[in-house]
C-alpha positions as a Markdown table, in Angstrom:
| # | Residue | x | y | z |
|---|---|---|---|---|
| 1 | Met | 0.0 | 0.0 | 0.0 |
| 2 | Lys | 1.2 | 3.5 | -0.8 |
| 3 | Thr | 0.2 | 6.6 | 1.1 |
| 4 | Ile | -0.1 | 9.8 | -0.9 |
| 5 | Lys | -1.0 | 13.3 | 0.1 |
| 6 | Ile | -3.7 | 15.1 | -1.8 |
| 7 | Asn | -4.8 | 18.7 | -1.3 |
| 8 | Ala | -8.6 | 18.7 | -0.7 |
| 9 | Tyr | -10.7 | 21.8 | -1.3 |
| 10 | Glu | -14.2 | 22.7 | -0.2 |
| 11 | Phe | -16.6 | 24.1 | -2.8 |
| 12 | Arg | -16.1 | 27.6 | -1.5 |
| 13 | Asp | -12.4 | 27.4 | -2.4 |
| 14 | Leu | -12.9 | 26.5 | -6.1 |
| 15 | Lys | -12.7 | 29.0 | -8.9 |
| 16 | Gly | -13.3 | 29.1 | -12.7 |
| 17 | Asn | -13.2 | 25.7 | -14.5 |
| 18 | Ser | -12.7 | 23.7 | -11.3 |
| 19 | Lys | -15.9 | 25.3 | -9.8 |
| 20 | His | -17.8 | 24.6 | -13.1 |
| 21 | Lys | -16.6 | 20.9 | -13.1 |
| 22 | Ala | -17.8 | 20.5 | -9.5 |
| 23 | Leu | -21.2 | 21.9 | -10.4 |
| 24 | Thr | -21.4 | 19.6 | -13.4 |
| 25 | Trp | -20.8 | 16.6 | -11.0 |
| 26 | Leu | -23.4 | 18.0 | -8.5 |
| 27 | Asp | -25.9 | 18.2 | -11.3 |
| 28 | Glu | -25.5 | 14.6 | -12.4 |
| 29 | Tyr | -28.3 | 13.6 | -10.0 |
| 30 | Pro | -30.8 | 16.4 | -9.7 |
| 31 | Tyr | -33.4 | 16.4 | -7.0 |
| 32 | Asp | -36.8 | 15.4 | -8.2 |
| 33 | Tyr | -40.0 | 16.7 | -6.7 |
| 34 | Glu | -43.7 | 17.1 | -7.3 |
| 35 | Asn | -45.5 | 20.5 | -6.7 |
| 36 | Gly | -49.0 | 19.3 | -7.1 |
| 37 | Asp | -49.4 | 19.9 | -10.8 |
| 38 | Leu | -51.0 | 17.0 | -12.8 |
| 39 | Asp | -50.5 | 16.0 | -16.4 |
| 40 | Glu | -53.4 | 15.3 | -18.9 |
| 41 | Gln | -53.7 | 11.8 | -17.5 |
| 42 | Gly | -54.0 | 13.0 | -13.9 |
| 43 | Lys | -50.5 | 11.8 | -12.9 |
| 44 | Pro | -48.2 | 14.1 | -10.8 |
| 45 | Ile | -45.7 | 16.0 | -12.9 |
| 46 | Lys | -42.2 | 15.4 | -11.7 |
| 47 | Lys | -39.8 | 18.4 | -11.8 |
| 48 | Tyr | -36.1 | 18.6 | -11.3 |
| 49 | Asp | -34.0 | 20.9 | -9.1 |
| 50 | Tyr | -30.4 | 21.2 | -10.2 |
| 51 | Val | -27.8 | 22.3 | -7.7 |
| 52 | Ser | -26.2 | 24.7 | -10.2 |
| 53 | Asn | -29.4 | 26.8 | -10.1 |
| 54 | Trp | -28.9 | 27.4 | -6.4 |
| 55 | Asp | -27.1 | 30.5 | -5.0 |
| 56 | Asp | -23.5 | 30.0 | -3.9 |
| 57 | Asp | -24.4 | 30.0 | -0.1 |
| 58 | Ala | -26.9 | 27.2 | -0.6 |
| 59 | Ile | -24.4 | 25.2 | -2.6 |
| 60 | Ile | -21.6 | 25.7 | -0.1 |
| 61 | Glu | -24.0 | 24.6 | 2.7 |
| 62 | His | -25.0 | 21.5 | 0.8 |
| 63 | Cys | -21.4 | 20.5 | 0.2 |
| 64 | Glu | -20.4 | 21.1 | 3.8 |
| 65 | Ile | -23.4 | 19.1 | 5.1 |
| 66 | Asn | -22.5 | 16.2 | 2.8 |
| 67 | Gln | -18.7 | 16.6 | 3.5 |
| 68 | Tyr | -17.9 | 16.9 | -0.2 |
| 69 | Leu | -14.3 | 17.6 | -1.0 |
| 70 | Phe | -12.7 | 18.3 | -4.4 |
| 71 | Asp | -9.3 | 18.3 | -6.0 |
| 72 | Thr | -7.8 | 21.3 | -7.6 |
| 73 | Tyr | -9.6 | 20.5 | -10.8 |
| 74 | Gly | -13.0 | 20.2 | -9.3 |
| 75 | Asn | -13.1 | 16.4 | -9.2 |
| 76 | Pro | -14.9 | 14.9 | -6.1 |
| 77 | Ile | -12.5 | 13.2 | -3.7 |
| 78 | His | -14.6 | 13.0 | -0.5 |
| 79 | His | -14.9 | 9.3 | -1.1 |
| 80 | Leu | -11.2 | 8.7 | -0.5 |
| 81 | Glu | -10.0 | 7.5 | 2.9 |
| 82 | Ile | -9.0 | 10.5 | 4.9 |
| 83 | Lys | -6.4 | 10.3 | 7.6 |
| 84 | Lys | -5.6 | 13.4 | 9.7 |
| 85 | Ile | -2.1 | 14.6 | 9.2 |
| 86 | Lys | -0.5 | 16.6 | 11.9 |
| 87 | Glu | 0.7 | 19.8 | 10.3 |
| 88 | Val | 4.1 | 21.2 | 11.3 |
| 89 | Ala | 4.1 | 24.9 | 12.0 |
């Protein structure tokens, strides 16, 4: 086994293309909901809520609650095993 050190960034730290890539990943699975509207057959109409349509504060909160971390390019890395490293001052 090899141990490597990776810099992890919160969503709030991302800029430009890396922020766009993170938003693209967050939008892969939009939240579906019903607002009470029915189609012609009387079935509920399902609508989708994409994270990229939220304001930055809501996205930051969502990522913090779910402990999402990203690499410098905006790729999700929160699923990696994280070991706390004692930083030397």
